[in-house]
C-alpha positions as CSV (number, residue, x, y, z in Angstrom):
1,M,0.0,0.0,0.0
2,S,1.4,3.3,-1.0
3,M,1.0,6.8,0.5
4,W,-1.0,8.2,-2.4
5,L,-4.5,7.3,-3.2
6,Y,-3.8,7.6,-6.9
7,D,-1.1,5.0,-6.7
8,D,-3.7,2.5,-5.4
9,A,-6.6,3.5,-7.8
10,R,-6.2,0.3,-9.9
11,E,-6.1,-1.9,-6.9
12,L,-9.1,-0.2,-5.5
13,E,-11.0,-0.6,-8.8
14,E,-10.2,-4.4,-8.8
15,F,-11.3,-4.7,-5.2
16,Q,-14.6,-2.9,-6.0
17,N,-15.2,-5.2,-8.9
18,Y,-14.6,-8.2,-6.7
19,Q,-17.0,-6.8,-4.1
20,K,-19.7,-6.3,-6.7
21,E,-19.3,-9.9,-7.8
22,V,-19.5,-11.2,-4.3
23,R,-22.6,-9.2,-3.5
24,R,-24.2,-10.5,-6.7
25,I,-23.6,-14.1,-5.7
26,E,-24.8,-13.5,-2.1
27,R,-28.0,-11.8,-3.4
28,E,-28.6,-14.8,-5.7
29,Y,-28.0,-17.2,-2.9
30,L,-30.4,-15.4,-0.6
31,E,-33.1,-15.3,-3.3
32,I,-32.8,-19.0,-3.9
33,R,-32.9,-19.8,-0.2
34,V,-36.1,-17.8,0.1
35,L,-37.7,-19.4,-2.9
36,L,-36.6,-22.9,-1.7
37,R,-38.1,-22.2,1.7
38,D,-41.5,-21.2,0.2
39,A,-41.4,-24.1,-2.3
40,E,-40.8,-26.6,0.5
41,A,-43.6,-25.1,2.6
42,D,-46.0,-25.5,-0.4
43,Y,-44.7,-29.0,-1.0
44,R,-45.5,-30.0,2.5
45,G,-49.1,-28.8,1.9
46,D,-49.3,-30.8,-1.4
47,P,-46.7,-33.6,-1.4
48,D,-48.3,-35.3,-4.5
49,S,-47.7,-32.3,-6.8
50,E,-45.1,-33.2,-9.5
51,Y,-44.6,-29.4,-10.2
52,L,-43.6,-28.7,-6.6
53,T,-41.4,-31.8,-6.4
54,A,-39.5,-30.6,-9.6
55,K,-39.3,-27.0,-8.3
56,V,-37.8,-28.1,-4.9
57,K,-35.3,-30.3,-6.7
58,Y,-34.3,-27.6,-9.1
59,L,-33.9,-25.0,-6.4
60,Q,-31.8,-27.4,-4.3
61,K,-29.6,-28.1,-7.3
62,R,-29.1,-24.4,-7.9
63,L,-28.3,-23.9,-4.2
64,N,-25.8,-26.7,-4.2
65,D,-24.1,-25.3,-7.4
66,L,-23.7,-21.9,-5.7
67,E,-22.4,-23.5,-2.5
68,S,-19.8,-25.4,-4.5
69,K,-18.7,-22.1,-6.3
70,A,-18.5,-20.1,-3.0
71,A,-18.1,-22.5,-0.2
72,R,-18.1,-19.8,2.4
73,L,-21.8,-19.3,1.8
74,A,-22.6,-22.6,3.4
75,A,-19.9,-22.5,6.1
76,D,-20.9,-23.2,9.7
77,H,-19.0,-20.1,10.8
78,P,-18.5,-16.8,8.9
79,L,-15.1,-16.3,7.4
80,E,-14.7,-13.1,9.4
81,I,-14.6,-15.0,12.7
82,S,-11.7,-17.1,11.5
83,L,-9.8,-14.0,10.3
84,F,-10.4,-11.4,13.0
85,A,-11.5,-13.2,16.1
86,P,-8.9,-14.0,18.8
87,P,-7.8,-17.7,18.9
88,H,-9.6,-19.9,21.3
89,G,-7.9,-21.4,24.3
């Protein structure tokens, strides 16, 4: 990191592009989780529906694909805890 903002402008731009991509993936993940929750609730009300069965399977597949691309989305503990929390013990 340099002393002048203009020296870091390119690095800052790359970081902002990265943040936008991460936010896009997180937004998509949240939307799929909400749709899956609603679809599973509808499926519990009508378990014989082929449409709802297919919808739940499709949303679960999309969710698993996103989790494989960005494993931190499905982690038990947020990444920030590992990076910034004091060590245990």
